[in-house]
C-alpha positions, 0 to 999 in steps of 0.5 A: 180323462186324465193325460198320462204322467211319467209314471202312469207310462213306467207302469205300462212299459214295466207291464209289457216287459213282464209280457215279455215284449219281444222288441226289447229283445231285438233292440237289445241286439241289433247294433243299429247305429251300425248301419248309420253309414250305410244309410246316410248314402241313401238317405242323406243329402250333401249339405250343397245339395240342400235348397235350404236348411228351412223346415223341418228336418229330415227323420233320423236314418236309423229311426226309418230304418228300424220303421222299416224293420217293425214293417217287415218283422209284421208284414205291415203296409205303410199305413199301418206303420204310421197307424201301430208307431201312433197307437202302440207304446211297444212300437214307440219304445222301439223306435226311441220315440216319447208320446210327443215325438213326431211319428214318420207318417206313411209317405215318408216310410215308402219314400225312404223305402223307395230310396232303398229299393232303388239304390239297391241297398238291402243287399249290403245291409243283409251282409253287414249283418251278417259279418256282424253275426260272425263277430258275434261268434255266429259263423255258419256252422254244420253245412248249408241248406238251400230251399225257395219259398213262392212269395205271393203278390196281388193279382194283375187282371190283364186281357190275354193279348196282354199277357202274351207281351208281358211275357214276351218282356215287351210293354203292351201298347195300350198301356204306353198311353197310360201311364197311371195305368202302367205304375200299377201293373206289375210285369215282373211277377209271374205264375208257377205251379206248385203241387197243381196249384198256381200261384203268381209272384215272386221265388225267395231263394234261400241259403240257411246255416245248418247250426244256427238256423240264420239265413246266409245268403238269399237271391230274389227272382219271379216265381216262374223261375225253377229252383235248382237256377239259383244254386250258383247265387246261394253257394257260400265258401264260408260255411265250416261244413261241407255238405249241401241240403236241399230237396229233390228239385235241386237233384241234377248232373249239372248241380253234383258236378259243381258241388264236387267242384266246389269240393261239396259233399251233396245231401240233396234229395234222390227222385224218383223216374217214371217206371223207376221208383225210389228203391226203399233204401234211397227212401230211407236215405231222403228221409234222414236228409228230410230231418236237417232239410227241414230247419229251412222249413222252420224259417219259411214257417217264421216268416209266414206265420209268426211274421205276419205272412209273406204277401208283398204289396209292391210293384214290380222285381226292384221293390220285391227284392227290397221287401223280401231281403228286408224280411229275411234281414228282419228273420235273422234279427229276431233269431239273434235274439233267440239265440242270445237266449238260447246259446249265449257263447256260441262255438 
């Protein structure tokens, strides 16, 4: 088989361009180097802490961050990231790698994500990109839409007494003697029911601005936490609109009082009570509110269908926060590319 030459590679890239490779758009709109100072706080050891300057140089921090963005965009495991970067020209080009360049292996990807998770850095990276969106003119407009989506994780197969201990916030006695077993058990994920179906995992609570359909704030909890309990963590002061939209799960006297105190206007769905169903007027009002609230469902749909699904394969809340936070950040990067095409001059 003949070796691929420079012009062959150029032809391949031109073919990808003709097919409208979405990574080109994301690469063009995201200011990657602006993330470098934050990333180096986590990933770059001070010179005095390095034992030796011998050996291979560490991977570039921005390249590794982009690898994690790829993982979030397509919901790929660490092994799949290594394989796909080696296999796909579009991934190589996104990372700025040539055919002969060193590719980050699965273990390196895991180590970099683990460092981000333990440092709680994903929240800061998300906030920094939100600031960039504002500088580009995509400030939060039109009001706030609140909602939550269940993020599934692989089920634990525990004994009944083990589950009792976990729910009590304790570590089962048997696990203390078996650290390898303990490390493979997620004691933070919880069961919940939605529409009569049981789900196990976490929740991605989000605040989306009505105008641009961007995630402005998020909060990650276990799946058993009620949607309404995250409201205080989600509401922002920066939106130009005073309206707040949410489904009936957020309807309570306490939340209505919170919105009033913050001078926000409630567009939360009304819910019927036993023996007192909603009036036709209330039902009509809910349908009108749904035309706005559906925008947040578009986001969850994009994450589930266009971005490889939402299943999280990590163990524990700290890692789940990092994975879900990166998913939200990757969505915003992808959305910025779309907005650049649809609304290049935001007002």
